[in-house]
N, C-alpha and C positions, 0 to 999 in steps of 0.2 A: 504494498499499499505506498501510495506517494505523502498518505499524510498534509497534504495542504490542501486548502481550498479559502478562496473566501465566497461567502455568500451573503448572496444582499435578499432584500424578502419576495422577490419575486421567482427566485434562484433557491430558495429552501425546498420546495416541492419536487426539485431535482437532488436534493444532496445525498442521499443515499446512495441514486442508483450512478450516480460520479464516481461517489467513494467506494464502496466496494463493487470489485469485478466478479470477486470469487464467490460472489451469492451470499455472503454475510448478512444477517439481519437486524438492525439495530434501530431502536425509534427513541427519541430523546420523551424524556418526560414533559408533557403536552404544557402542563403548568411554565416549565423551564424553557419551553422552546418559542413561548408566542412571544413572551415579552422579548426575547432576544432578538424576535424578528423583527418587532414594532419598532425598538431601538434604532435598528440598523448593526448591531454587533456582529463581527463574523465570525464566524463559526471555521476554526482552522484546523483543526486534527479531529479525527474521533479512534480511539486504543481500540482494537481487537483482540488484545492479549489480557482484557479484565483491570479490575484494580487491587488495592495493595494485596484480597484479602480471594482473589478470583476469581470473583465472582460478577464484576458489574465492568462495566465497558464504560469510558466517559469521553466525551466534546470537550477538546479545550478551546478557549473561547478569548477572541482577543477584547480585553472591555475597556483596552486606554490608551492611549499615547502620551506620556509627560517628553513635553518638550522645557527647554531654559528660554525666558522671556526675550532675555538679551541676543540680538542675531549676534552679535559679534562673540559668543560660546563659539568654542573649538572641541571638538572630540565628547562632548558630553556622552556618557554611557561608557568611559574605559573602566567603571568600577562602579557595581550598586549594589544594594544591600537592601533588606524588607525586615521588617520589625513590627507585629502588632498594622496599626492603619497607617504606617508610614515608611515611606521608598526613599533611600538618598541614595543618588544619583554622582558620581566625581567625575571632574571633566580637569583633567588633569594639565590640560596646554592654558584652558584660561584661570586656571589655580581656582580653582574654587568647586566645592561638596554644592549639590542644591538638595533642596528639600521637599517632597510631595506627599501634604494628608489627604487621606483619602476622604473625599464629600461622604456625607448622612449616606447619599442618594446609592456610592458603594464608586468604585472608578469606572473612570472618564477620564478624556482627553483634556490635559490640563496642563497650565504652569506652574511652576516650582511657587510653595510658599513662605520656604527662606531658603536664605542663600549663606552655606558657611565659607570664610574666611581664615586664615594665619592672621595673627596681627603682628607675625614678622617678616609678613610674604616678601619674599625673594624675587628677584624680578628672571631667574634661571631655574626657578623651582619647581615640580611636577605636584604639588598640592590637588589631592583627591587622584593620586595615583593607585590610590585603593583608600576603600571605605567598607565600611562595620558595623552594626547598630546592634543589641540587646537591652531591651527595654528603652527605658528614656535617654540613653546616652549613646551617643554617637561616636566614631572615630576615622578620625580621614590621617592617611599617612601622607608626608610628603620626603620622599628619598633625596631628593637635591641633587639626583642627578649628570646633573651640569652644571653645578655648582661650586666653584673652588672653594676650599677648606670650609664646607659644609658636612656632618657625616648624615641628617638626613634627623627626620623625629617622627612621632606622633602626636595629634593633635584631638584632646577629648571635646567634644562638646554637650552638654548637659540640658536637656530642653527646657524652657523658659518654664519662672510661672503660667505666664500669658498664651504659650502654645509656641510652634515654632512657625515666626515670622519673622522679616524685615532680614539686615544682612547681619551676622552675630559671628563673633569672634571667640577663639576657646578657652574654654573654663582650665585648660590644662594642658602644656605638653611636656610631653614624655619621651627625653632623651637617653642616652646611653653614656654609662660613665669613659668606658674604653672606646667609642668609638673614631674613627677620623673621617678627614675628607674623603668622599665618595664610596662611603663604606651602603649607604645606600639604606640608610634604617626607616624602616616604613614604605619602604618598597609592597611587600605583601602587610597587609595588620588584618586583626579576627579581633570581637570581642565575647564571652560570654561572661553573663553578671558583673562578676567583679576582678575580671580579670583581664586582659589584655597582652594580644601576642603581638611583638614586629618582626620582621622579617628583615636582615640587611644581608642580600645575599653578595654582596662584594666585599666585603668586609675579607683581610687577611688575602687578598690575591685571588676574591671569587672563590675561598673557599667557602665564607659563609659564618650565619650565623644566625640567630634568634633571639630575643629579649622578653621575659616575661613582669609585667608590671602588674600591682597589684595594689586595687582600691583602697587608700585611709579607713579609718573607720568614720575618719569626721569629714571624707566626702574624698574628690578627687585633686588633686592641686598638681602643679609642676614638680615633677620626678626622675628621679634615675630606678632601674632598674632590680626589680625584686631579684632578677634568676638570667642566666646567659646560658641559652643549648645552643647546645654544639655537637656535631656528629664525627665519630670518632673513626669516622672512611670517608668522609667527605671530599677529599680529595680537589678539592676547586671545581667542586660539585655545585657551587651557585648555590648551594642553601639557605634556605631563609628565601628563596623564590616566591616559593608558596607558602601560607602559615594555616591552619584553622584549629581553631579552641570550643570543646562543649565536657562540661563541667571539671571534672579533673584531668580530664585527657588535652596534649597537643600534640596535631600531624606537621611537619615541616616538611617540605620538599628541596631534595637535590639534585635538577631534572637532566642535569650537564654528571653526572658523576660518571663515572667507566666510562669513559669516551662516551656521556649522553643517553648512555641506555638508562640510568636515573634510580634514584629511590626515595622511598618516603620513609618519614623517622618518626617512633611515635615515644610521647615521652607524658607518665603520669608520675601527676602529684602526690610529693612524698604525704604519709600524713603531719610530720611537720612543718609542711610546706615546701615552697619552691624556693628551688635554690640549683646555682650550677650543676648540670649533672649531660652527662651523653643519654643516648636513646635506652628506650627499655625495649623497644623494637623496632626490626629494618623490615620494612616491604618491599616488597620486589613482584615483578610480573615474572610469571615460568617462561614465557616465550619471552623474554626482553632480550633486545637486539641493540646493537650501538647506535647511535642518533632517534633515539625512539622520543627521546623526551619525557622518558617518564616520570611522576610528581611537576609537570610544568605548572598541575591545577591540585587544589587537593580537596578536601570538603570531610570534614567531622563529624557525624550527629550519635550520641551515644555510643553503641557498639558497632555502629557502621561508616568507613573510609571508604570513600569515593576518590581513585586518583587516576588524574586525564594525562594521558600520553598523547598526546598533539601529534606526533612526527613519526608514530608509528603507522605500519601499513599502508606505504608508499608517500607517508601525510597523507592519507585519509582518518588519521586516527584512532584512537579506540578510548575508556574509559573501564577502568577497573574498580569495582566492587574488593571490597577485605571485610569479614566479619571476625568478633573480636572474639576467644576461643575461651570456652568454657571459665580457664583457670587463669585469664588478661592474657591481655598483650604479649607474643611471642614474634621473633620474626620468622615471617612465613611470606605465600604465595598467596595469591588471590581467589576467590571466592565464586569468582565468577569473571568474565570478559562482556564489552558490553559494544558492539558494532552495529554498523547500518549497512548491509547488504548492498544496497542499490546509492553507497555513498559513491565519491570518486576521490583518484589521488589527490591531494595538498586541499581537500576541506579542511584538514585540521581540528578534528572532534577532537574535543578534548582540551580545547583550548583554555574555557571553563569549565568548574562544572559547580553543584550545589547537592546536596542529597537531605532528606531528613529521616533518613530508615527506608522508608516503603517507598521512597520516589529517590530518580537518579536525571537529572537534568543536562545536560552536555553541551557547550558550545560548540559549530561550526562554522567560525565567521567566514572563512573563504569558502562553504560554500559557495558553488555557482547555477545549481541547476542543471548543466551540460556538462557532460564530458568533454569539451569546446568553447574552456573562457572565452576566446576573442572573439566568440562571433554571438555570445550569449548577451542577451539586453540584462541577463542579471548575474552580470560577473560580480563576485565576491559581493554578492545579498546577503548571505549567509544566512543561517540556520539554527534552529535548537534545537535536541531531539529528548523525549523523554522515554522512562524508562521504570517501567514500574516492576517492584518485586511479586514475583510467582508467589502461590499460599504455599507452597512445599519451600522458601525461599530461593536468597539469592544463585542463581545458575548463569550461564551463560546464553546471550541474548544477540541475537542481530537484525531484528526485526522489532524496533521500539515502538512503541504504545501512542506514539504522537510525533509529529514534527511541526515545528512554529516556525512560524515567519513572519515580520512584520508586515502590515499592513500594505505600506506605501514605503518598506524597507527595501530598496532595489538595487540600482548600479554602483559597487564601491559603498555599500553602506556597512559592513562590515557587523549585519546582526550576529548577537551570540557572542562579539570579545566579552560579554561578561552577562553572569547571569546570578539569580537571585531564588529563593525557594524558601516559601515557608506553606504549609500544610496543602491543600490546594491550590497556591495561589504562586502563579512566575512571573518573574520579570528579566528584562531581557534588555543590553544595551547596544547600540548600533550608534558606534560613534563617528562615521562619518556619511550620519544619514542629511539629509537637508542640508547639500552642498557642503559636507563635512562640521556645520554645527554640531551634530551627534541628538540625538534624541533615544527614549525608550519606552517597551511598553508590556503590560501587564497585562497578564491571561488568567483565566480561571476554568475552573474542571468542574463540568456538570454531566450528573450520574445521566446515565442511558440505560432502560429496559428492553 
C-alpha cells in the first residue's frame, strides 16, 4: 500500500477503492469521518496492520499546518517536540524556537503563540538545532557550531503563569564545565521530568560526550552538569549526536563509530543519582555494516528504544527496535528491524525517530516518490512512516501501518527531517517548505472498523 492520499469531501466516496487494491475493506466510524470531510481535513493514510493491540486499523489524518508568522524565518522544523497540547519547533537558522498551543477545538492551521530566544544570542549560533519538552518545560539546544570560542549550551524555558505567548528568553542556561570551543553542547537535547540530557558530539576530536543536568529543588537556574556520560569505545564516533531520556534511562547515539557502522549506548541512573559514567549497555544492529549511520537518531520510551540508521540499505535507511530484557539493560541486538519495501535508495529513513512504545515514527526526508529523483515533481518532498507494535510484540516489518506526507510539502520540502510522537498524535517538520521558510504538520489517528 502506498499509504498516501489527500482526500477532499467529494473524493471521500472513492476513498477506500483508491486505497485498497488488494480487496481489504475498512470503514471509518461514521461519527469520525463526517466531521473530517466537512472541515476538509486530509485523510493521509490508513493502516492495514492494526493497532497496538492488533485488533483495529487506523486512519491517520493531517489536522493542521504550523507556520512561523515571520516570513524571514528559515528552516523552521529542524527539530520538533510535543507535550500535552503544546508543540515546539526549532528554527536553527532563524535562531529561535516557536511554540504552538492547540486551540480548544483541536489542532488547525495556525501560526505560533510564542517565540523563544536566547538572551545571549550569537550571530553565528544555531539556537533551535534541537528542542525537547516535558510538562511545562522546554529545552532548546544551541551547539554554536560556527562560533569560535563557544562550546554550546542548552537553554531552559519554563512556561510563564500567563501561558506561552510573546517573545521569551530563557529561565536558565545549562553549560558544561569541561567543554571547549567547537564541542557542540546542545547539538541534541532531551528532557523528561527533572532531567535534561545534552549531547556534545564533537568533543575530544569528535569522540563525543553527553551531559546530564538535574533540576534543583528550588527550580531551574543557570547550572553546570550533574554528570558526564561517555562511551568506553566511541572512538571518534560523534557520541551524543543523538540523545533521549525516559525515566531513569538515557540513550545516546554514536553513528560514526567503527567506520560509521554506529552504536547506541544505554545508561541507567544509579540509586544514589547520576554521576559520571560509561555505558550500562551497548545496542548494535545484527546486520550492521560500515557507513550505516546506526544511531543517527534515537528515542526511548520506558522499556523500548528506537534507533534510526539513515544510511543503511544503500541509503534507503531503517529503524531498529530494542526491548529491555527482563533483568535490565544489557548489550544486545535488535528485537525488530523496520523498513519500507517500496522505498528508494537515498530516502534516508531513520534520519529522525520517535517512539512511545506502541508506535515508532521514522522520518525519511529525502523520499522523492520516484526512483528517478531528477524527473520527479516531488523531488525530496520527504515522508514519515508509522510502524505499529504487533499484538505478539515487536518483530521485523517491511510494510508500515501508514505513510505521512504534508498536504503541501512538495519539491525540496524535506518533510520528516524531525518527528515527534505523543499518544496517537504525530508532528513532523519540513525544513525547506514554503521557499525554505519551513513548516510543521500535525497528524492524528482515528479508529476504523
